[in-house]
C-alpha positions in Angstrom: -0.1 -0.2 0.2 1.1 3.4 -0.9 1.9 5.9 1.8 -0.4 8.3 0.3 -2.9 5.8 0.6 -2.1 5.3 3.9 -2.1 9.0 4.8 -5.5 9.5 3.5 -7.0 6.3 5.6 -5.6 7.9 8.4 -6.8 11.4 7.8 -10.3 9.8 7.2 -10.4 8.0 10.5 -9.3 11.1 12.5 -12.3 12.9 10.5 -14.6 10.2 11.4 -13.5 10.3 15.4 -14.0 13.8 15.3 -17.4 13.9 13.6 -18.7 11.2 16.2 -17.2 13.5 19.1 -19.1 16.5 17.7 -22.2 14.5 17.3 -22.1 13.5 21.0 -21.4 17.2 22.0 -24.5 18.3 19.8 -26.6 15.5 21.3 -25.8 16.5 24.9 -26.1 20.4 24.4 -29.4 19.6 22.8 -30.9 17.9 25.8 -29.2 20.7 28.2 -31.2 23.5 26.3 -34.3 21.4 26.6 -33.7 21.3 30.3 -32.9 25.0 30.5 -36.2 25.9 28.2 -38.0 24.1 30.8 -36.4 25.8 33.9 -37.0 29.2 32.3 -40.6 28.5 31.7 -41.1 27.7 35.2 -39.3 30.8 36.4 -41.4 33.1 34.3 -44.5 31.4 35.8 -43.3 31.8 39.2 -42.4 35.6 38.3 -45.8 35.9 36.8 -47.2 34.5 39.9 -45.3 36.9 42.3 -46.1 39.8 39.9 -49.8 38.9 40.3 -49.8 38.4 44.1 -47.7 41.8 44.3 -50.4 43.4 42.0 -53.2 42.6 44.6 -55.3 40.5 41.9 -58.5 38.8 43.4 -57.8 35.0 43.6 -60.6 34.1 40.9 -58.5 35.9 38.1 -55.2 33.8 39.1 -54.3 30.5 37.7 -54.5 27.6 39.8 -51.4 26.3 41.3 -51.7 23.0 39.6 -51.3 24.5 36.3 
C-alpha cells in the first residue's frame, strides 16, 4: 500500500472520530437546552405569579397552582 493511501486512510479515520465526538457534544447540548428551556418556563410562571400577588389581583383571576 502506498504511503499516500495510508495517509488518506489515517486522515479519514481521524475525521470520523472528530465527527462522532461532535455529534455526541451536539446531542448533549440539545438535552441541556431542553432542560434549561423547561426551567426558564417554570421561572417565568413563578415570576408572573409573584407579580400577580404583588399587584393584588383577586384569587379568581389567578391561575390555579396545579397549572
